[in-house]
N, C-alpha and C positions, 0 to 999 in steps of 0.2 A: 196126743190123742185128741181128736175132735169128738166130743161127746154129743153133739148135736146131729140132726138129720141132714142138715144142709151142709154143702161144701164150703171150705173157707180158702180164699185166696191168700196165701202166704207170701206172695211177692213183696219184697221189701221189708219183710219181718226179719228180726235178728235174734240170734242165740248168743250170749255173751258170758264169759267166765269171769272169775274174780280178778284175773290179771288183764282183763279188758280185751282179750282175744275175741274177735267177733266173727260169726258165720252169718252171712246174709243169704236169705232164701231168694232164689231168682226163678221166676216163672214156675211156680209150684203151687198146685191147688190140692189141698187135702180133703178127700171125700168125707162125707158124713159118716160117723161111727168108725173112722179109720185112724190108723196109728202110723206114724213115720218115725224111723230112727235115724238120728244124725251121727254119723261116724267121723272120727278124727282122720282116719287115714285116706289112703288113695283107693278109688273104687269107681265103679260105674253106677250112677244114680238110677234108681228104679222108683216105682210109685211108693214102695214102702221103706226104702233105705236111701239116704242122701249122704254123700262123702264131702268132707271139708278139703280133701286133697292136701293135707299136711303131712310133712315127714316126721314131725315131732308131736307129742301128745299135746293136746289143748286143755285137758283136765287134770287136776292133781287128784291122785287116788286117795290121798289122806284128808284133805279138807278143800272144799270148793263150793261154789254156788253157780248154777246156770240160771240165766235170766232170759226169759222169752219176751220181746217187745214186739208190738205191732208196727205197721209202717208209719205210725204217728209217734212212735217213741213210748207209748203207754205200756206199762208193765202188764203182761197177760198172766204170767206165772213164773214162779221160782221154784228150784229144787236145790236143797243144800245136803252135804253129807260131810262126815268127819267131825272132828272136834279140834278146838284150839286149847293147847296146854297152857294154862296160866300159872306161872311159877314166880 
């Protein structure tokens, strides 16, 4: 989600999981106050939904972290879910 009023050029930005699978944004501009969803599967990109065109899941449902980096490699945001069972 772009919380600002200005559009952001996401070209070259990456979204990476814990297993280092990476999705790179190509020629995508996120409008101000807009949200885009990145899907693992196969589909047709729209301005609100982008598809990685993978046949296998890119995210672990139990534990994972998604890291968004800009085109210079700077971490912009992370989202984590699940837990690690320490025995």
